[in-house]
Structure formats: structure tokens, C-alpha cells
N, C-alpha and C positions, 0 to 999 in steps of 0.2 A: 803605614800601611793603613793603620786607621782613620789617622789625618786624611788620607787620598780619596778613602771609603765615605766618611762624612763628607766631605766636596762632593763628591757625587752625588749621593744621596742628596745632601743641599741644591744642586743643581738641578736633580730629578723632580725634585717636589716643587719647585720654582717653575718650573715646565706644566706642570699639573693643575696646579693651585693659584690663585690670585688671592693677594687681602683686599680686599674692596670697603673703603671706609666713606659712611654716609656723613655728609654734614652734621656738625656738634654730635657724633656719634663717640662712646665712650669707649667701645673695641671692635675694630675691625673684624668686618666678615669674613669669613674664609669662602672661596668661591672654589668649586670644579671647572677649569677651563673646559669649553665643548669644544672638540676636537675631532679630525679624520683624515684618511687618505684615498683618494678619489683615483681613482686606475680608468682610466678613459679606454673607448675601442680601440685604440692604438698601441694600447698596454703602455702610457705616457701614464707617471704617478704625480698627482697635485695633493700637496698635502694642504689642511686650513684646519685654523683655531677661529675663536671668537676672543677678542682680547677683554681686559677688564674696562675697557670705555665703549662697549657695544658692536664693534667694528668688527667685521669679517676679514681676517688675512688672508689671502689666497694665496698660494707658492709665494710666501714671506713677503707679499705688498698688499695693501689695502685694499679690500672692492667696497666702494662707496659709491653707487651707480648712481644715477640721474637719471631713469627708463620713463617705459611706458609696459602699461596693459596691452596685449592683443589679442584680442578675439580670434580667433580663426575661422572663415567661413569653410575652408578646407576640410577641415575637422568633424563640422557638424555634415556636410554632405559632397562625397569626395568628388566633384565633378572639376574637368579641366576649367570650366569658368570660373567656378570658386578657385580652384588651385592662383590663376594667374592674377583673380584678382586679389590673392594674399602677398603676392611675390609683389604688385604693384606698390601696395602699400609701403612693407618691407624694405621695397627700393628706395621709396619717398624719405622712409625714415634714417637709411643708413646714407642716403645725400647729404641729407642734414645735417650726419655727424653722431646721431641718435642710434646705438649699437648694442643698448642692453634694455634686454622686454621679460617679461611674464606671458610665456604662451599660454593660453586657456581656450578651451573648447564651452559649450554654451552649455554640455550635459557633463556629469562625472565623466572622468578622463576613461574608467574599465569600461563603461557602456559604448564604447568609440571605437575605431577601427585603429588597431594598434600601428597598421605598416604608414595611417596616413599618418601619425604623429611621426613615424621614423622618415618619413619623405619631409615632412617640414624642418625635424632636428638635423638631418642631413646639411639642408640648403643653410639654415643657419651656422652651422658650424663651420660650413664652407664657404659661407660668406663675411665671418669674425663677428658672428655677433655672441654676446655672452648671456644666459638667458637661465630663468626659472623655469622649474614645471607648476604649472597651477593645476592641480590633480583635481581639486573640489569634487571629493569622492565620499565614500562612506556608507554604512549598512542598508539595506534596503526597506529596513523594517523599522515601521513608524513607531514613536515611543509612544505607549498607550499606560495611563494612569488613573488615579482618582485626584482631584483636585479637591483639598481642604480648606474652604474659606466661606465660612458659616456667617459674616456679616455680607458678603455680597451676593449668595445663593442662601437666603433667607426669604420668608413670606410670614409676616407677624399677622396677627387680630386674624386669626382662622376660628370661626367661633358656630359654624354650622357644615354638615359634609359639603364637600363642591368637588372638583377638579382643578387640575392648575395644569396649562398648559406655556412651557415655554420655551422659548430658541436660546440654545448654548452653543456656538461656534464650536463644532469638532466634537462634540457629544456623540459617543456610542449608546450609553444608557448612563444612568445612575443609581445612588441606593439615595434614602431620605429619611427621614428622624419626624415625627411628630411630637411635640413634645409642651408640657403646661407653660405658658408664661408665669404664671405665680411664682414657681419653685423648678423649674428644669424636669420635673417628670417625664421619662418617657410613655407618651399615648400608644404608640403605634410605631411601626418602622415599612419598609419595604422596599423592593428595586423596578426599576421601570427600565424597557430597551428607550432609544432615539429612532426617529426617521429623518432622517436629513437634517440631523442635528435639531431636531425636537421633538422635547419631551411631554409625556400626558401622565400626571400621576393623580391616582384617584384618592381621595381622601376621607376618611369617616372621623368626623371630629365626636369630643367629647361633650355631650351635652351643656350649657350652660358655663362652659369656662373656653377664656381665650388662649389658642394654642398657636407655638410657631412652629411652623415648616424649615427644615433646613435639608438642603439639595446635595448633596458630592458627587459632582458631575463624573463618570467617568468619559475619558477623552482623549482620542485618536489624535495624536498631532500629525496630520499630515496635509491641513489645509495651507490655503495659499497666504493665510496670513503668519505661518511657520512654518514654510516648505522648508524640508531638511531636518526635521528633528529625528534623527532614528534613535532606534532602540538597540544602545552600545552593547549592552549587556544580552541580547537575545541575536544580534546580526553580526557578531566583529567576527564572525570565525569564517562563516561565509564570505564578508567583506574581506578579509585575511588573505584567503584560496584566490578569488576574483581579481583581486589587486593584482598579486604576484604571478597568476596568470597571463596576465593583460604586461605589465612591464617587461615581463622574461622574454617578451617578442622585440626589444627595443632597444639598441646598443646607443650610447649616449658617447659623444664625442668631446672635445674640449672645452667647450663652450659652455657643458654643463655649470652652473653654481650653486642650487639649492631646487628643493621642493617646497612648495605652498600647499598647505590644504588636502593632507593625506584622507583626514576626516574632516571636511566641511559642517558635519552638525552641530547646530546648537549644541554644545556641553554647558555654557552659564547659564543655567537654569535661573531667572530671575524674578522679579514682580509677583505677580499670582502662580508663576510655574515654581516658583520657590517652594510651596506647598505642596506640590504633586508626589505625592507615593505610586513609582512604578510598579506594574502589576505583575507585569512577565516571568516565567517560572526562575527565568535565569536570573534575573535581577534578584527574587527570594535567597535564591541559594547562595548569592554571594553574600546579601546583607546574610544570612544564617552563619556562615562561614565568620566574616566580620565580628556579629556578636561573640561567636564564640572563641575570637580570638581573645577580645577585649574583657568579657567579665569569666570566661574560664566556668562558671557554674551557672545556674537558671535561678541560682537564690539571688545572683546578684543581678541580673535582667529585673528581677521581681521588685528589688528595693530601690535600682537605680529608678525603672519607669513608674516608680511609686504604686503598685496595685495597691487595691483597700480591701475589699471581700476574696474575691478570688484570682489565685496564682495562675501566670501560666507555667504550663507542664514539662513545654520541649523548647528547644532553641528553635525548630522547625515553625511549632506554633507562633513563636515572636517574630519570626521574618515575616509572617504574612497579614500583623495587626494591623488595621489602618485608625489614627487617631482622629475620632471626630468633634474636635475641637485646634483651636489657634487662638492663640493666646488666652484673651478673658472671655471667648466667644465660642459657642458652642456646645457638644453632648461632651462631658468628660469621662470617655469612656474611649475602650479598645474596641474595636469592632473584630470579632473572627468572622468572617464569610464562609466559614470552612464548617465551620461546628452551630451558623446564625447563633452566635453570644456575643455579647458586650461584656466587658470587661472593665469595673469602675476602675478610676484612679483617681489620684493629687493633683489635679491639673497643672497647680502652679510650680508643683517641684519636679515632676515626670522628664525626664531629660530623653522621651524616645525621641521628640523632635528634632534632637540633638544628635541623636543617633545615625535617625536619617537621613538627613541634609548631610553629615561629614561624612557616611559612607558614596552617598549618590556620587558626592563631590568630587572626593579624593578617587573614587574608583573609574570614574571619566575623566581623570585626569592620569590615571593609569592608562585608560584605552589611547587616548591621546600621546601617550609616550611610549605604549608598543607599536602603535601604526607609525610613528620615529624610527623607532630600530629598527622595526621589520625594513621599512625604506633604506635605511643606511646600509643594512644586512644583507638583504635578498635583493636591490635592486640597483642602487649608485650609495656609497659613502661619500654623501655631500650633506650639507645643512639641511634640516627641516623645520620649516617656521608654519606657525599658527597665525590664519585672524584673527585679532580679536579688537571689538568695538564698546567694552567695560571693562571697570574694576572689578575682576572676581578672582577668587584665590584659584579655581581649575584651572587660570593661563599663568602660577608660578609654580616653574617646576622644579618640585622637592626632590628630585631624583639626582643623589651623586653618580650615580653609573651608566648614565646614558639618556634617552627622553630627545625632546625638541630641544632645538640649536634657536631659539627666536621667535618674534611676534611681528607681527605686522598689521599695524593700525589703520582702522579705516578709516580717511578724515572726509569731511563734508562741509563745503563752505570756505568762507575768507578771513582773517584778521586772526585777531586771538583766540576767538573761538577753536581754530584748528587747535589750539592747542588746552583751551579750556574745558572743551568737551569730548575732544579724542585721544590727540598724543598724551594729555596731561594726564589722563585714567589711565593709559598702559604700560606707562616709562616704569612709574612705580612698581607691577609685575615685575621686568627686567630686573630691576635692585633687589627685589626680595627674593627671588628665583637662587637656588642652589647650584646652579651653573649661571658662567659667562652665557649671555645670549646677546644675538644679534637682533637690532630694533631696526625696522622698516616701517615707513609710512606709504599708505597708496590710497594720498588724494584722489577726490571724485569730484566735479564739480556742481556748484549748484544752481542748475538751470530752471528747477522748478519756478513756473507761472512767468520767466520769463524769454518769449517767444522768440526775441532775435538774438538771443544770446547764444554762441556756439564756444563751445569752452572757457578757457579764462577771459574775466572783463580786460584785461590790461598787462601787459608784460611787467608794468610794477608791479602789480598785486600779486603775481605769480612768485615773483622774486621775495617779495615779502612775503608768503605764505611758507617757502622754502628755510629764509631766514629763521623764522620760529620756529621750525620744525629742527634745525640745526640746532638753534638753543636749548632743546628738550632732550638733547641726546639722538638724534634720528640718525642712521647712519647710511642711508640709499634712500630714495624716493622712486615710485614708479607710478606716474599720472594715469589714472582711470579712465580714460586709455587711448592708444593710439590708432583703433578699431572696437568699437565697442557693439556688441551685437545682443541683443535684436535689432536693426536698425530701426522698425519701425517703431522703437519707444525710445532707442538711447543712441540715435543717430547725432545729437547734438553735441554727445559728449565728448567725440572722436576728433583728435585733435588731427587726421588726416583728411578732414572739411576743410582744417585752419592751417595751412603749410605753415605759416609766418608763426603759429604758436609753438612748435618743433622747433625753430631758430632760437624763439627766447629759450626751450629749455638747455639748448645748448650753450646758451651764454648762462645760463645759471648753473651748468653742469660744470663750465669753466670755474665759477668766482666758487663754488663748493669745493672744485680740488685746490685752488688756491691758497683756502683759509687753513688746510692739512689738520684737520680737526681728527684724526683717525683714536688720536691720545687724549681727547679732550672729552672730560663729564660735566654736565650742570651740576650747578651748587643749588643745594634743595634742601628746604627747613618744611622736615616731615608733619604732619599732625596724622592724629588715629580716627579711624572710619569710626571704631567701637570704643568709648560713647560717640556718640555725635556731638564735638566741641565747639563747630564754628568756622573750622576753617576749609579753603576753597581751593581748587586749580585757579593759581594765579600767579601772573607775571612779578615779581619782586624789582629786579634789575634785570638789565641784559646778561641772560645763561643762569638768570638765579629765578627759583621757583619754591611756589608752596605747594607741596602735593600730596597725596593720600596715604595712608601706610596701615597696614594691618596691625603695627607693634602695639602692645598694653599700652594706655593712654590714661590718664585722671583728667576729667575735666573740674578746673577751678572756678567758686567763684568769689569774683573780685566786686563786685556790685553789677548795677544794669549797664553801664554803658564801658566796663571793660570784660574783654574776653580773655581769657589764660586756660593755659591747661601744662602738664607733663608728659613725658612718653618715654615709655621705656627706651635704652639706647641712646638718649639724649639727655647730653650735662645740660641743665639749666632750666629754665620756664621763658615759657612764648606768653606774651603778652600785645596786645595792640586796643586803640581805641572804635567802639562800637558808634561814636556821637563827634567824629572831629576830633581837633588835636586836642589835646587835655594832660595835665600833670597827674602821677600819681606817687604818693611819697610813703615809703618804707620803712619802718625800724629795722635800725644795721644792729645787730648781736658782736661783742668779744669775735675775732678773729676774722670777722667777713671782710671781702674784695671785692666788691661787686663792680661788675664789669658787662659792657653790652658785647655780645660776643658777634650778635649780627643786628644790623647791617655795620660794617668795616666804616663806615662815613661815618658812623654814630658820634657824636661828641663823649667825651670821657662823664664817667658820672663823677657827680661834685657831692658828698658826702657830708652834712651839715652836722658840726659835733653840739653835743647837750650841754647846755651851760647850767649854771645856777637858775638862771632866770627863765629859761624857756618850759616850755610847758609840758614836754618830754623829759624822763629822764633818760632814753637813750640816743644815740646819734639816729640818724635820718639821711636816706637817699632820697632825690628826684630824679622819678624817669617818665621821659617825654613820650607821650604815646601819640601814635596816627595812625589811621586805618591798616598800616600795613605792620606784620608782626614784627619782632623784634626779639630776640632770644638776650638774657640776662643770665649769668654765671656769678658766681662766689658768694651766694647770699642763702644763708639759712633759710629752708623750707620752711621748717616746724614751726607754726604759726604763723606763718608771712600772712599780710593783709595790710591792705592799702588803710593809711591813717582817713583820707577823705570819705572813703565809705564809711567805718566806725563812726566817723563824727555825723556824715549824715542823716545815718541811724538815731544816734544819741539824740540830735535834731528833732527827727520825726518825736519818737518819744516825749521828746520835751514840751511840744506843738499839741501832743494827744493828752498829755498829763491837761494841760489848761484846758482842753476843749471836754476834756469827762470831768473837769472839775464843775466846770459853768453848767455840767447835763447831772450833775450830781451823781458823779459816779463815784467809788471809793478807789483810791489812787495812792495810797498810802504805802504796800509795797512796789509800784511805779515809780515812787518818788525815792526808796530804797534803792532801786535797780538803777536809776538815773545818779545819784551818788558813788554805787562801786565802778557803772561805764568810767566815770572820770576817774575815779583812782586806776583803774585799767589802761587808761588811755595815756597816763603822766606815766606808768610804768610800762607802758613801749607795748603792752599786751592788747593788738588790735582787734586780735580776731576773737578774743574772749569777751572784751569790750561791744564789738559789733553781735555776738550771740547773745547777748545780757540783752542790749536792748532791743533785738530783732522780736524775741519773746515777749516781751510787754507791749512791745506793737501789735502784735499778733493779738494779745490777751484786750486789749485796749479798743483795737477793730472790732473785733467780736462785741464788746459791750455793749460800743456806740453804732453798730451798724454800719458799717462801711462797705465797699468796691469790694466787686470779685474779679480778679485777673485769673484767665486762664492763657493758658499757652496754647497753640494751635495744635504743635506736634502732639498733644498729650491724649489726643483722640484716640477711640478705636472707630476704624475708617474705612471704606471702599475705596481709598484715593490711592494713589498710586506709590506715595514714598515719603519719607520723610526728608528731607534737603538741607543741608550742613552749608549755614551762611553768616559771615563773621557780622554782618550788619543789622541780621535778626534776631528779635529780643531772645535771648537766651540762645542763641546761636543756631535756632534750626526754626523752619517751617515747615507746615503740610501742604501736600503739592499733588495735584493732579494736573495730569496735560497729556488724554489719551483720545484717540480719535474713532476707539468702538465704543458703540452703544452699550450701557449698562446693561447686564441679560435680565436680571429679574428686577432689582432695585435700584432707583437712580444711586449718583456718587454720594456717597454720604459723610459726614464724621458726625461722631458721637460722644456729646462730651457730660460728664457728672460735676455739680460743682454746690454748694452749700452757701444761705444767705443767713444773714445777720440779723436781718432785718424787712418784717412786712411792708408792704405796698409797692408803690411805684419804680421800675428800675430801667435806667435807660440801658439801652444793646447798644455796644458802640464793638465794631472787628476791623481789625488793621490785615490789609491783604496786599497780595503782590500784583500788582498795576503793571498786566502782562503786555507791549506792542503790540501782540497778536490779538489782543483782548482778552476778556474775561467772561465766562458764562455766566446770565445771570442764576442767581441763586434764590431761595428761601431758609425762613428759618422757623421752627416751631419748639414751644418747650412745654415741657412734661406730655409731650401726643397732643398737645390741644391745638388749635387754628392757624394753618401754615399762613407765614406773612411775607410777603417778596420785598425783600431788601435794595433797598434804593442806595446806588453807587453814583450817584451823579456830581455830587461835591465834597470831594476831601475837606476835614479839617484838620488834618497834620500830614506832611509828606515829609517822609526819612530813608533813610536808609541803601538809596539807591534803587526805588523800585515799591517801596509799600508805601500804605497810605493808611490812613485812619477816615472811616463811616462811620457816623452814627445813623442805628438799620430799625428802630422801632423803640418805641416803650412798651414795657410789660408789667403786669401785679402781679407779684410773689408774696407768699406767704413765709416765714421762716422755716428755714428747714432746707432737705437735699432735694434739688431737682436737675433736670435731665434738659440738656441742648442740643436739635440736632440742626445743622446746616447742608441742604440738598441741594444740586446742581437742578436747574431746572431744564436747561435745555445746551445745546453746544453755543462755544462762544463764535464771534462772527466768520471765522476762517473755517468752521467745524469740527474741530477740537472741543472737547470739554477741559476744560481748564479753569483751573483757582488755585490760588496758595492763600493759606492762612497760618497768620504769625501770633495773633493774640487778639479776644475777646474781652471785656469787660462789661460788665452789669454793675451799674450804680446808680445808688437809690440818692443821691444828687445831681448838681450839673458838674459833667466830666470834661475835663478839658486835658486831650492828649498829648503828649511828647514825647513822639518816636518808642522809644524803647523802655525809658524811663516810668516807673513805678510812682505812680501818687504817694 
């Protein structure tokens, strides 16, 4: 009896949970299986699950549709003419064998006529279509709040009374602070309202002092460029009631398969909006409850937020405070608008931003899940999926008890970019969710600037794109679209205008089904997104990808030309070369059995045994690196370091010792360090040898007056982001690619550096040379005269897109300096665009060599 009961429990658990083991994972992750049972209007039940391969199983059979998005004219205006127009297009699709579609209105579903939806649904059911409903709905209340970006919204060098007139899109007002440039002390502060996005601020300066004005815009995000960003916190209840009232009027037949975007509002706030503090009372009330749950008492909040001279008194007060800094810029204070007070904090240790962003993202995710549960409980128990366009934790379903059941990635363009820029950013969210999620793609053709192109350029390109999507684990594709509205601007996207392409779609569907990939999952090497380690979304082999993960990681330094990291949950070490094929050698400890875990085609590693005549007393293993990552297991990682990198640093020290002797610089300690390095190398302690040599290399360089190397991504900047890239110096570069004109100051990167020698210095910069062109830019040192950078002839090209340019010569004194790089105007295509990998200031002649430091 007990045995039978145990067997029954085991079977039950197998139907509820699935173990999913990512490539190189030490412990499989346990996932809840997304499941449900839909009862159609005829009373027939349809069971569904999402399996561990992200496939929707409907009535026991895989549902892997190749279909189209269908914008209905009739749902926009219920005329007989529009009805007949819709029917003609639907009959065309059916005649071509395409019967899977997403039904969509131009407006949010609950704003339209429920009876019009019912009429179309009846038709689809009668004609044998299977369909999803794109609701594209959500709260009506626009999101408002304060954007805290002191670098972007600042005006320096204010020395006299003046007024500031600026235009900030979506601004309805602002708060502002005027502070002394010398020490940051607040001189005055205030607020202003906006008219049509324009702010006027009257400033009373402090005589004889230079001041900085920082503006904190209060925005209401309902403009055309951010349309659909709703206040989930204040508008959800009204939306819930409206959605249920609308959908309760509709009876669904056997063709219904899923619901898409019950909330279409942008929930993955990123870029500048990552620093938005919503200001609705409902947001503050929820934040107050979050803080109470997390900290229990207000003293813990004061400690975590690093209050200095005056404490927060209540959780209600804490929930309404606005940080006036971001990173190392701004005013290190919390603003209490209700009491017109500023509370000083230790900004470098304060966790207030962590708490604001965590609550904002986690609560937004809960609203997405709540909307999905409302659909399944009150409308139709079918999978609910959301569109996603970028890697963001809001779209990782952490709920084990419900919520959304899938993700639909919006895809633009052709070739590998359909994965590298789109599907490859979203598939990791499917893997990181606590539930199995259906994974769907919604490709849209890139016809911008291609006046004669309708839909796909060719049959072969359509099939190649779909093959790539299948390789990344997509288990359903709906091309956008069959009929796309409004026709005035979207007609060239409509496959109804090119019926032959619907035939291509049928061929693609037949091949998609023939391969029977319902249980197939791609192989993945994960790289951490934090810290930035140099990984990128990349196809490594057929069905094998390099993809981002939120798992904790560690970036390892193995030399300028070697990328390396470890990641939690993955056994082993990931390595690649930043500069073509190369070989690295590692000492091998007793008991180690080094093995290349990936790729499987790699030759076995050969261990060279130490001998009495060898220069090292430990065994060695040679590892051949290419520009694609490999994973090595079975090697002790404590003190692991390449022999070649340690030897190169020792050689650098030896050369500097000779140079220092010739200059009359004391080198006794450096020579002792050189001897120690050799001893460490003989004993296989390559990491210690490198550290010893590097310490004295830095000391001698300072004594001799050497070059300064600055990483592009180290800037404080108004650029868009830091890009992880395997062939960039230290695996990352600073990047801006933005169509929007900067609101107050130009797009600018700010660097601090120290020189060890006075005199003339060459200024070099390594930038990403985009096919779309780069913005003209200038540089200034210590706020002196701006110089336009000339980038007509590169001195060195490397890393698939980077090039070194000498942009000027400056005279510098020994000591600390600041460097600013400013975009002066857009690139030829109208976007502000520049990528900065590295900067060098050299007192002598500099000869660049890619990512290799001199």
C-alpha cells in the first residue's frame, strides 16, 4: 500500500514538475509545468501544457504554428465593407493552407466592440482556424514620475543670475537644485512647471562662485515615442474590471489557443527610465509595504539607506523620498517633497536605488502575472503570453503558482541578427523562469528605405530566418503580418499584397513540422550579465549558442588578449581569444584531469609532464584558443593563471628595469622582484609571479613617466549603455546610438586620469566604426578649448569593427586631469552614434596594437 502510494505521488510530481539542466550546469533546475484546461463554448474540454522544451502541447499534441498576425479592419470600424475586406484576406490565407493566426485590433481590445470580436471569432471557428487573441490592452493612466539623471540634465558654469529654458519630451514639471561647483554645497532649489514640454527656471546665482544646475524632470510618459507606458500601480483595478466586462460578452470556440498581451504597457523600464521614480500615491503605498516587509523597522531602513545627520521617521516618509544622485553624480541627498527637506546620505553605500528598482520591477512583474491569472480564471483558461524585446528580469516568471505561460519575441530584419539582437536576448528569460514557458517569435520585415520591397526579399531568406529561430528554441512563428494596419504606413508589411509569400510560409511550416522539434532544446553556454565579462549572443554551432544569464559570475583577468570567466551553476572555466588563434598554458596540480567540455569536437588536451630539465616544476597543459568560447573542466582554479601572461609581464618588468637604469632611476627593489618572479614561475605559481611583476611595472612606469590607458566603459557618461563584446579591450565598450536630440547637454563621456610626466601627450582613441557611420565628436581636457577629433585615417584596425585614431596632441602637467568626449552632431543617418573602447594619452610615440597594452 505504501509502495503504491509512493508510486502515485512520484507520477503526480512528474506531471507537475520538470527538471531542466542547462549546458554545463552542476544542478538541474526544477520547474513547474505550465498547464490548464480550456472549456470551449460547446462544452468540450481541451487540456494543455508547456513542456520542458518550451513547446505548447494541446490535447496531447504539439502545437507549433507557423502563422500570421492579422489586423482586422472590422474591429476598427464595424462596416460591411470592412467585414468583406477581412473575409477576403482570411479566405486567401486559408486557400494557401495557412490557418494559424493572431487576431488583433488597432486599438486596445477593451476599447472596441465585443460583438465585432464575437462575429470574427465565430467565423474563425467555423472555418477551422486556430488563433490567439492579441489584446494589447492595459491601464489607461499614463506613468508619471521623476527621472534622476544628473549627468544628462545639468548645466555647469553658472556664475550670474539667469534663466534656463529647456525642452524635455514628456516633461510636465521638474525639481531643480543649484550647487557650488567647488564642493557641491546646495545654494538653492525649487520647482517649475512645463508647458508643452518646455521648462523655464529662474536662477539666482551666488556672486563670485561657479555653480551647477541639476534638473530632475517630472515626466508623464504618454508621448508618441513611449506610447503605452501605463501606471500599473494606480490603473490596474480599473483595467481589470474593464477587461473582464469586455471579454465576458464573448464565447470562445475550439480554435482558441492563447491570449497575447493582456497588458501591453512597457514594463521593462531600461535606459534612462531605469532611473525613474514613479510618483503616484498607489506606487508609494506599495513601496511602503515592500519596505515594511523587507526591513521590519525604520532603523534598518536608515542603516541600509546610509542616512548621515537626520533619520527617516516613518515608512510612509521613506516611500516618498526621491534620491537626488545617480552613481557618482548629483546631490547625495534624499528629497522629501512633502516636508520640503533634504536628508544627507552616504551615496556610495546607500541601497535606496536597489530598493526602488527592485520594488518597481518585481511589482510590475506581479501585475503581468495577475493579468494573466485573471484571463485564465475569468475569461478563458488558455496560455497567456507577453511580447518581449530585450533581456529584462521583469519577463522572468518567478511565480510557481501561476502567472504568464510564455514569451513572444518581436524580431526585425534577417540573418543571424534575428537571434543575436532579438530571440537570443529573450530565450534566456524562458530558461530562468520558475515555470515552463512557451517560446514564440513575431518576425516583422525590415522594409525601411526599401521602396520596392513587399514582405520578405526571397523565399530562401524566409526559410533561413525561420531555421535560425528554430535553432534558438522558438516553437511557434507568427509573421507580422497577413494584413497590417494602418495601411497608410504599414501596407508593405502585409503578405496579403504578395500571395506567393504565403505559399513560402506553407513550405516553411511543412519543414518546421517535418523536423519534429517539440522535445528539442538548444545547447547553451551561458555568460553572466553582471559583471560584464565580454560575452555576446553568438551562434557557436548549429543549435548551439552563447547567451546571457542573470546567474552570478566572476570576470577573470588572464591577459589583454584572453577573455575568461566563471559562472554560478556551471562547472569549469570559459575562455576565448580576443586576438585570433593563440595558445595558453596552465600549470596542472596533482589530481587534476583537464578536459575541454565544449566544444565536443575539440581535441583532447595534452599534459606535458615536468622534468628535471624543464623550467617549471609542475606539469603543464596547453589550451588552444580561438575567437569562440571553450569550456574547460577538471582543473584547479585557485591561483590558476596563464604561463604566457606571467612571462610577458616579467619581460615587461625586465625591459623597464633597463630603461630605468639608463635614466638613473633606483631599481634595487625591482631587481629583487624580478628574481622572485623567476622563482615563482619555476614553482608553477604563475598568478603570484604576475602580481609581483605587475606591481613593480606600475611603479617604474610612474617613475619614468609612461602612457595612460583608459577603458572607454569606465566613464561617467550620458551615453546609452555599456556593451559586452568579446573582442573589445577588457570585454566591453561605451556606446550611444540614439535618434533623440540630447535635452540639455550633448552626449558626453567624462573621464578622470593621472599623468606621471609633464609635457606633450599624444591623444589616441579606439572607437567602433559602424557601417551606419559615427557622429563627429570633439574632446576637451580640464575644461579647456574643445578640439574636433579627426578620424579619417586609422592606424590600427582590430576586433571586428574597432579602429585606433590619433586625434590630437595636448600639453599636460603631472597630476590629475579630466577628459571629456562630446558628440557634436548626428551621424549621416540621423542618429547620435559612437562607441568608445579605449583611450591612450602617451608622452612618447604610441603604436597601437588592438587590445594589447604597451
